[in-house]
C-alpha positions as CSV (number, residue, x, y, z in Angstrom):
1,X,30.7,-40.3,-20.9
2,X,31.7,-42.6,-18.0
3,X,30.0,-43.9,-15.2
4,X,29.6,-42.6,-11.0
5,X,29.7,-44.8,-8.4
6,X,29.2,-44.1,-4.8
7,X,30.8,-46.1,-1.6
8,X,31.7,-45.5,2.1
9,X,34.4,-45.6,3.7
10,X,32.6,-46.5,7.2
11,X,33.0,-44.8,10.2
12,X,36.7,-45.5,10.8
13,X,37.1,-48.8,11.5
14,X,38.7,-50.6,8.4
15,X,36.6,-53.8,9.4
16,X,33.8,-51.7,9.0
17,X,34.0,-50.9,5.2
18,X,31.3,-53.1,3.2
19,X,32.9,-56.0,1.1
20,X,31.2,-54.7,-1.9
21,X,33.4,-51.4,-1.4
22,X,36.5,-53.0,-1.1
23,X,36.1,-54.7,-4.8
24,X,34.7,-51.9,-6.1
25,X,38.0,-49.9,-4.8
26,X,40.2,-52.1,-6.0
27,X,39.2,-52.2,-9.1
28,X,38.6,-48.8,-9.9
29,X,39.8,-46.9,-13.0
30,X,39.9,-44.0,-11.0
31,X,39.4,-43.4,-7.3
32,X,38.7,-39.8,-5.5
33,X,38.1,-39.4,-1.4
34,X,36.3,-36.4,-0.4
35,X,39.1,-36.3,2.2
36,X,42.3,-38.8,2.9
37,X,41.8,-37.0,6.6
38,X,40.3,-40.3,7.7
39,X,41.3,-43.5,9.6
40,X,40.3,-45.7,6.6
41,X,43.0,-43.7,4.0
42,X,45.8,-45.7,5.8
43,X,44.1,-49.0,5.3
44,X,44.0,-47.9,1.5
45,X,48.0,-47.4,1.4
46,X,48.3,-50.6,3.0
47,X,46.5,-52.3,0.6
48,X,48.0,-50.4,-2.5
49,X,44.8,-49.2,-3.3
50,X,45.9,-45.9,-5.6
51,X,43.3,-42.8,-5.0
52,X,43.4,-38.8,-5.6
53,X,42.2,-37.0,-2.3
54,X,40.3,-34.0,-3.2
55,X,41.6,-32.3,0.4
56,X,43.0,-29.3,-1.6
57,X,39.6,-28.3,-1.9
58,X,39.1,-27.6,1.8
59,X,42.3,-25.5,1.6
60,X,41.6,-23.3,-1.2
61,X,37.9,-22.2,-0.8
62,X,36.7,-20.0,2.0
63,X,33.6,-21.5,3.3
64,X,32.0,-25.0,2.9
65,X,29.2,-24.5,0.2
66,X,32.0,-23.6,-2.0
67,X,34.5,-26.3,-0.7
68,X,31.2,-28.9,-1.7
69,X,30.6,-27.4,-4.7
70,X,34.2,-27.7,-6.5
71,X,34.4,-31.0,-5.4
72,X,31.2,-31.5,-7.4
73,X,32.1,-29.8,-10.4
74,X,35.7,-31.7,-10.2
75,X,33.4,-35.4,-9.9
76,X,31.6,-34.8,-12.8
77,X,34.2,-33.2,-14.8
78,X,36.2,-36.9,-14.3
79,X,33.2,-38.7,-15.3
80,X,32.7,-37.1,-18.2
81,X,36.6,-38.5,-19.0
82,X,35.7,-42.0,-18.3
83,X,34.3,-44.4,-15.2
84,X,34.7,-42.8,-11.5
85,X,34.4,-44.4,-8.2
86,X,33.9,-41.4,-5.5
87,X,34.1,-42.8,-1.8
88,X,33.2,-40.7,0.9
89,X,33.5,-41.1,5.6
90,X,30.7,-43.2,6.8
91,X,27.8,-44.1,4.6
92,X,27.3,-42.1,1.3
93,X,23.4,-42.3,2.4
94,X,23.6,-40.4,5.8
95,X,24.5,-36.4,6.6
96,X,26.8,-36.0,3.5
97,X,26.2,-33.0,1.3
98,X,28.4,-34.0,-1.8
99,X,26.5,-37.0,-2.3
100,X,23.3,-35.3,-2.5
101,X,24.6,-32.4,-4.7
102,X,26.0,-35.2,-7.2
103,X,22.3,-37.0,-7.2
104,X,21.0,-33.9,-8.1
105,X,23.6,-32.9,-11.0
106,X,23.4,-36.3,-12.4
107,X,19.8,-36.3,-12.7
108,X,19.5,-32.8,-14.5
109,X,22.5,-34.3,-16.9
110,X,21.7,-37.9,-17.1
111,X,24.7,-39.1,-16.0
112,X,24.9,-42.8,-14.7
113,X,25.5,-42.9,-11.1
114,X,24.9,-45.7,-8.2
115,X,25.1,-45.2,-4.9
116,X,26.2,-48.4,-2.9
117,X,25.0,-49.2,0.6
118,X,27.6,-48.2,3.4
119,X,27.8,-48.2,7.3
120,X,27.4,-44.5,9.0
121,X,29.0,-43.8,12.0
122,X,25.5,-43.9,13.2
123,X,25.3,-47.9,13.4
124,X,28.1,-47.8,16.3
125,X,26.7,-44.4,17.9
126,X,22.9,-46.3,18.4
127,X,24.6,-49.1,20.0
128,X,26.9,-47.4,22.2
129,X,24.6,-45.0,23.5
130,X,21.4,-46.8,23.3
131,X,19.4,-45.0,20.6
132,X,17.0,-46.3,18.3
133,X,16.0,-44.3,15.3
134,X,13.1,-46.2,14.9
135,X,11.6,-43.7,17.5
136,X,12.6,-40.7,15.7
137,X,16.0,-38.6,15.3
138,X,17.4,-35.5,13.2
139,X,20.9,-35.9,11.3
140,X,22.2,-31.9,10.5
141,X,25.9,-31.1,9.5
142,X,27.5,-28.9,11.8
143,X,27.8,-26.2,8.6
144,X,24.0,-26.5,8.0
145,X,22.4,-26.5,11.3
146,X,20.2,-23.0,10.5
147,X,18.2,-25.5,9.1
148,X,17.1,-26.2,12.5
149,X,14.6,-23.6,13.4
150,X,12.9,-25.3,16.5
151,X,13.6,-27.3,18.9
152,X,12.0,-30.7,18.0
153,X,10.8,-33.8,20.4
154,X,13.4,-36.2,19.0
155,X,16.9,-36.8,19.6
156,X,19.7,-34.5,17.4
157,X,22.9,-35.9,16.0
158,X,25.0,-32.7,14.6
159,X,28.0,-34.4,12.6
160,X,31.4,-32.7,12.4
161,X,32.3,-30.1,14.7
162,X,35.6,-29.8,12.8
163,X,37.4,-27.6,14.9
164,X,37.0,-24.5,17.9
165,X,35.7,-21.9,15.9
166,X,32.5,-24.7,14.1
167,X,32.1,-25.7,18.1
168,X,31.7,-22.2,19.1
169,X,28.9,-21.5,15.7
170,X,26.9,-24.7,17.1
171,X,27.3,-23.6,20.5
172,X,26.0,-20.0,20.1
173,X,23.2,-21.4,18.0
174,X,22.1,-24.2,19.9
175,X,22.1,-22.8,23.1
176,X,19.5,-19.8,22.3
177,X,16.7,-22.8,22.1
178,X,17.7,-25.6,24.6
179,X,19.5,-23.3,26.8
180,X,23.3,-23.3,28.1
181,X,22.9,-25.9,30.7
182,X,21.4,-28.3,28.2
183,X,22.9,-31.5,28.5
184,X,24.3,-33.0,26.1
185,X,26.9,-36.1,24.2
186,X,29.8,-34.9,22.9
187,X,30.9,-38.4,20.3
188,X,34.4,-38.7,19.5
189,X,35.8,-40.9,17.1
190,X,33.4,-43.3,17.5
191,X,34.5,-47.2,16.4
192,X,38.4,-45.9,16.7
193,X,40.7,-47.1,19.3
194,X,40.8,-43.5,21.0
195,X,36.9,-43.4,21.1
196,X,35.5,-40.8,23.8
197,X,31.6,-40.3,24.4
198,X,31.5,-37.6,27.2
199,X,28.8,-35.3,28.4
200,X,28.8,-32.1,28.3
201,X,26.3,-29.2,28.9
202,X,26.5,-26.8,25.8
203,X,28.0,-23.8,27.1
204,X,31.0,-26.1,27.3
205,X,31.3,-27.4,23.7
206,X,33.7,-24.8,22.2
207,X,36.1,-25.5,25.3
208,X,36.9,-28.8,24.2
209,X,39.9,-28.9,22.0
210,X,40.1,-32.0,20.4
211,X,37.0,-31.5,18.2
212,X,37.6,-32.6,14.3
213,X,35.6,-34.0,11.5
214,X,34.7,-37.5,13.5
215,X,33.6,-35.3,16.3
216,X,29.5,-35.2,16.6
217,X,27.3,-33.7,19.4
218,X,24.1,-35.3,20.4
219,X,21.2,-33.6,21.8
220,X,18.8,-35.8,23.5
221,X,14.9,-35.2,22.9
222,X,14.0,-31.7,24.6
223,X,12.4,-31.7,27.4
224,X,8.9,-30.4,27.9
225,X,9.7,-26.8,28.5
226,X,11.7,-26.4,25.6
227,X,8.9,-28.2,23.7
228,X,6.2,-25.7,24.3
229,X,8.5,-23.2,23.6
230,X,8.9,-24.7,20.4
231,X,4.9,-25.0,19.7
232,X,4.8,-20.9,20.2
233,X,3.2,-19.5,16.9
234,X,5.8,-16.6,16.9
235,X,9.4,-17.5,16.2
236,X,12.2,-14.5,15.4
237,X,15.2,-16.3,15.0
238,X,15.3,-16.8,11.4
239,X,15.2,-12.8,11.4
240,X,18.5,-12.8,14.0
241,X,20.1,-15.3,11.8
242,X,19.9,-13.3,9.0
243,X,21.3,-10.3,10.7
244,X,24.2,-12.5,12.1
245,X,25.2,-13.1,8.3
246,X,24.8,-9.5,7.3
247,X,26.9,-8.4,10.1
248,X,29.3,-11.4,9.9
249,X,32.7,-11.6,8.6
250,X,31.1,-12.1,5.0
251,X,28.3,-10.4,5.7
252,X,27.0,-6.9,4.0
253,X,29.3,-4.0,4.3
254,X,26.7,-1.4,4.9
255,X,25.5,-3.1,7.7
256,X,28.5,-4.2,9.4
257,X,29.1,-0.4,9.3
258,X,25.9,0.9,11.0
259,X,25.3,2.3,14.8
260,X,22.9,2.7,17.0
261,X,22.9,6.7,15.9
262,X,23.7,6.0,12.5
263,X,20.4,4.2,12.1
264,X,18.6,6.3,14.1
265,X,16.5,8.0,11.2
266,X,15.9,5.1,9.9
267,X,13.6,4.2,13.0
268,X,12.2,7.3,12.5
269,X,11.5,7.0,8.5
270,X,10.3,3.1,8.9
271,X,7.5,4.0,12.1
272,X,6.3,6.9,9.3
273,X,6.2,4.3,6.9
274,X,3.7,2.0,8.7
275,X,1.6,5.0,9.7
276,X,0.9,6.0,6.1
277,X,0.4,2.0,5.2
278,X,-2.6,2.5,8.2
279,X,-3.6,5.7,7.1
280,X,-4.5,3.4,3.8
281,X,-5.8,0.4,4.8
282,X,-3.2,-1.5,3.3
283,X,-3.1,-4.7,5.3
284,X,-0.7,-5.9,3.0
285,X,1.6,-2.7,3.3
286,X,1.3,-2.7,7.1
287,X,2.8,-5.9,7.5
288,X,5.8,-5.3,5.3
289,X,6.3,-2.0,7.2
290,X,6.1,-4.0,10.5
291,X,8.8,-5.9,9.3
292,X,10.9,-3.1,8.7
293,X,10.9,-2.0,12.1
294,X,11.4,-5.6,13.8
295,X,14.6,-5.7,11.6
296,X,15.4,-2.2,12.8
297,X,14.7,-3.8,16.7
298,X,16.9,-6.7,15.6
299,X,20.1,-4.8,14.1
300,X,20.1,-2.7,17.3
301,X,19.9,-5.8,19.4
302,X,22.9,-7.4,17.3
303,X,25.0,-4.0,17.8
304,X,24.2,-4.3,21.3
305,X,25.3,-8.0,21.5
306,X,28.4,-7.0,19.9
307,X,29.2,-4.5,22.2
308,X,28.6,-7.2,24.7
309,X,25.5,-4.6,26.3
310,X,22.4,-6.8,25.4
311,X,20.9,-8.6,22.8
312,X,17.9,-9.3,21.3
313,X,16.5,-12.1,24.0
314,X,17.3,-9.3,26.6
315,X,14.7,-6.8,25.0
316,X,12.5,-10.0,24.5
317,X,12.9,-10.5,28.6
318,X,13.1,-7.1,29.6
319,X,9.5,-5.6,27.9
320,X,7.6,-8.7,28.6
321,X,8.5,-8.2,32.9
322,X,7.6,-4.8,32.5
323,X,4.3,-5.2,30.3
324,X,3.3,-7.9,33.6
325,X,4.6,-5.6,35.9
326,X,2.4,-2.1,34.4
327,X,-0.4,-4.9,34.4
328,X,-1.0,-6.0,37.8
329,X,-5.0,-5.9,37.0
330,X,-4.4,-8.6,34.8
331,X,-1.4,-10.6,35.8
332,X,-2.8,-10.4,39.6
333,X,-5.8,-10.2,41.3
334,X,-5.9,-6.7,41.5
335,X,-8.4,-5.0,39.6
336,X,-9.2,-1.5,37.8
337,X,-12.8,-0.3,37.1
338,X,-12.1,1.8,34.3
339,X,-9.4,2.8,31.7
340,X,-8.6,6.4,33.4
341,X,-7.4,4.5,36.7
342,X,-5.1,2.1,34.3
343,X,-3.5,4.7,33.2
344,X,-3.1,6.2,36.5
345,X,-1.8,3.2,37.9
346,X,0.6,2.9,34.8
347,X,2.3,6.1,35.3
348,X,2.8,5.0,39.0
349,X,4.1,2.5,38.6
350,X,6.5,3.7,35.8
351,X,7.6,5.8,38.4
352,X,8.6,3.1,40.5
353,X,11.4,1.7,37.8
354,X,14.8,2.3,38.2
355,X,15.4,4.9,34.6
356,X,12.1,5.8,35.2
357,X,12.9,8.1,38.0
358,X,13.1,12.4,36.9
359,X,13.3,15.2,39.1
360,X,10.2,17.1,37.3
361,X,7.0,15.0,36.0
362,X,7.5,16.3,32.3
363,X,11.3,15.0,32.5
364,X,9.7,11.7,30.9
365,X,8.8,13.2,28.2
366,X,11.2,12.7,25.5
367,X,12.9,15.6,23.8
368,X,13.4,14.7,20.8
369,X,9.9,13.4,19.6
370,X,8.0,15.7,16.8
371,X,6.9,19.0,17.8
372,X,3.3,18.0,17.5
373,X,3.5,14.4,19.3
374,X,5.7,16.1,22.5
375,X,3.2,18.5,23.2
376,X,0.6,16.6,23.4
377,X,2.3,14.2,25.7
378,X,3.8,17.5,27.4
379,X,0.2,18.5,28.1
380,X,-1.3,15.0,28.7
381,X,0.9,14.2,31.6
382,X,0.4,17.9,33.1
383,X,-3.7,17.5,32.5
384,X,-3.5,13.9,34.7
385,X,-2.5,16.1,37.8
386,X,-5.3,18.5,37.5
387,X,-3.2,21.3,35.4
388,X,-5.4,22.5,32.8
389,X,-9.3,23.4,32.2
390,X,-11.9,21.8,34.2
391,X,-14.1,21.9,30.6
392,X,-12.9,21.7,26.6
393,X,-15.1,24.9,26.2
394,X,-12.1,26.7,28.3
395,X,-9.9,25.5,25.4
396,X,-12.2,26.6,22.6
397,X,-11.9,30.2,24.5
398,X,-8.4,30.0,24.9
399,X,-7.6,28.6,21.2
400,X,-10.0,31.8,20.1
401,X,-7.6,34.3,22.3
402,X,-4.4,32.7,20.6
403,X,-6.0,33.3,17.0
404,X,-6.6,36.8,17.9
405,X,-3.2,37.5,18.8
406,X,-1.3,35.8,16.0
407,X,-3.9,38.1,14.0
408,X,-2.4,41.1,16.0
409,X,1.2,39.9,15.5
410,X,0.8,39.6,11.8
411,X,-0.9,42.9,11.4
412,X,2.3,44.2,13.6
413,X,5.2,42.3,11.1
414,X,7.7,41.7,13.4
415,X,8.6,37.9,12.3
416,X,9.5,36.8,15.9
417,X,6.6,37.3,17.5
418,X,4.3,35.9,14.5
419,X,6.4,32.7,15.0
420,X,5.6,32.7,19.1
421,X,2.2,33.5,18.4
422,X,2.0,31.1,15.7
423,X,3.4,28.4,18.8
424,X,1.0,29.2,21.0
425,X,-2.5,28.7,18.4
426,X,-0.9,25.3,17.4
427,X,0.2,24.6,21.6
428,X,-3.6,25.1,22.0
429,X,-5.0,23.2,19.3
430,X,-2.7,20.4,20.3
431,X,-4.4,20.6,23.6
432,X,-8.2,20.8,22.3
433,X,-7.6,18.0,20.2
434,X,-6.2,16.1,23.5
435,X,-9.9,16.6,25.2
436,X,-11.6,14.6,21.7
437,X,-9.0,11.8,22.2
438,X,-7.1,12.5,18.7
439,X,-3.4,12.1,18.8
440,X,-2.3,15.2,16.3
441,X,1.2,13.5,15.1
442,X,-1.6,11.0,13.5
443,X,-3.9,13.8,12.5
444,X,-1.8,15.7,10.7
445,X,0.2,12.5,9.0
446,X,-3.1,11.3,8.1
447,X,-4.1,15.1,6.2
448,X,-0.5,15.5,4.3
449,X,-1.4,11.9,3.3
450,X,-5.2,12.8,2.2
451,X,-3.5,16.1,0.5
452,X,-0.9,13.7,-1.3
453,X,-3.4,11.9,-2.9
454,X,-6.0,14.4,-3.9
455,X,-3.2,16.9,-5.5
456,X,-2.1,14.1,-7.3
457,X,-5.4,13.8,-8.7
458,X,-5.6,17.3,-9.7
459,X,-2.0,17.3,-11.2
460,X,-3.2,13.9,-13.5
461,X,-6.0,16.3,-14.6
462,X,-3.8,19.1,-15.9
463,X,-1.3,16.9,-17.8
464,X,-4.3,15.2,-19.4
465,X,-5.6,18.7,-20.6
466,X,-2.2,19.5,-22.1
467,X,-2.4,22.7,-20.3
468,X,0.1,24.4,-18.0
469,X,-1.0,25.2,-14.6
470,X,-0.9,28.7,-15.3
471,X,-3.9,28.6,-18.0
472,X,-5.8,27.1,-15.2
473,X,-8.7,29.4,-12.9
474,X,-8.9,28.7,-9.4
475,X,-12.1,27.7,-9.9
476,X,-11.1,24.8,-12.7
477,X,-8.9,23.4,-10.4
478,X,-11.0,23.7,-7.2
479,X,-13.3,21.6,-9.4
480,X,-10.7,19.1,-9.8
481,X,-10.1,18.7,-6.5
482,X,-13.6,18.2,-5.9
483,X,-13.5,15.4,-8.1
484,X,-11.0,13.8,-5.7
485,X,-12.9,14.2,-3.0
486,X,-16.0,12.9,-4.6
487,X,-14.0,9.6,-5.8
488,X,-12.8,9.1,-2.1
489,X,-16.2,9.4,-1.0
490,X,-17.5,6.7,-3.4
491,X,-14.7,4.5,-2.5
492,X,-15.0,4.6,1.1
493,X,-18.7,4.0,0.5
494,X,-17.9,0.7,-1.4
495,X,-15.4,-0.4,1.0
496,X,-18.2,0.2,3.8
497,X,-20.7,-2.0,1.9
498,X,-18.4,-5.0,1.1
499,X,-17.5,-5.1,4.8
500,X,-21.1,-4.7,5.9
501,X,-21.4,-8.0,3.4
502,X,-19.0,-10.3,4.9
């Protein structure tokens, strides 16, 4: 087992390589350069210092992470055969992913490693643009930029803007946080004869054709508005970035194949799973299911973005503006005295919006809703303009009337007529529930959940008995059902008692 020494090649000017690094490279039995695409490689050639370039890994690997992993594996394999000097651009201690990986591996595998101090491009950058790191600084590699989840209140340096594709990725990521018009510094070949430092706006980043591995981007400290935004407690960015990856070139085939239409049923399913969690008072489940609903929103937003129609920010902006507009009693000097007036005002404000213009009042109720919910909304809209019974007693009378007509239809035995009268019963029942502020879709969903739970208890009792269903009398099965009801009441009582103690 050999020894590993890691040295830096400086920012580019050979005069900025430390003397210790030069001596070590001259004496090296085996010198490995992460890349020879660096100005100091010409200096090594001139001085007759033999080295092996690892640039081939950049050509054969699919991603930078793969490149760095293969380089680390190769360097450590070489160390097992003898002493190795590994040289990297700049300083080994600054924004050098392979050095970080090598340190971790050497520590785990008990390999002797020495990292020599060197000069990075940052030292030149400090003096050129008047930046003092004592006041705070964040340095990130372009390939690992997703670590920058919020806008920091210190300057940021993004290193190694390799090419136009990388510049485009960095631009898309940063503009979501800083905005298109944010001014930054594009730093090219610092300390070299063709050094260039140019002020640009973020949207211009990928328009520069000369970007390479010696190009960096400097973002000055964020303005107060961006800092306030960074302190917001809610950030959807991590999820949108996951979606970018899932729908990206090397993403998930299933996610990449989805369209707005293919996702329709999943959105409905997630909503009902959330309702189930709410009915079960499952707070952890509610959180999880709302996350699944949010995922549906984000993937639809990503599809819209890919088609050039809208993105996640457009969705947030749209609903924010709409909620402010529809609540003038909250966001302006106007006020409303009661909830009923607020709802009436809401409907009027909706009609003022472009997409809410309808020829008929009931056109505003979506036809794709579950039937119970659609019935509730239809009758609710009609009731708001005075079409309906003046008191709930009239609805009770109408329900009795419809039940009688349904019984008569059943006695008549004509299937089509029975279905029609059954629909009338349900329709009036929905209206009755509306008078009591009960949303029928949620009520029936709750009843279904309760039936599932209680029937599962009955089934458990039948299974535990070793007998078949047919061997039980209806009364025996009803007793099991009563057991389930009693157990639920006991659990509900305990929950209420626990809540009262809090």
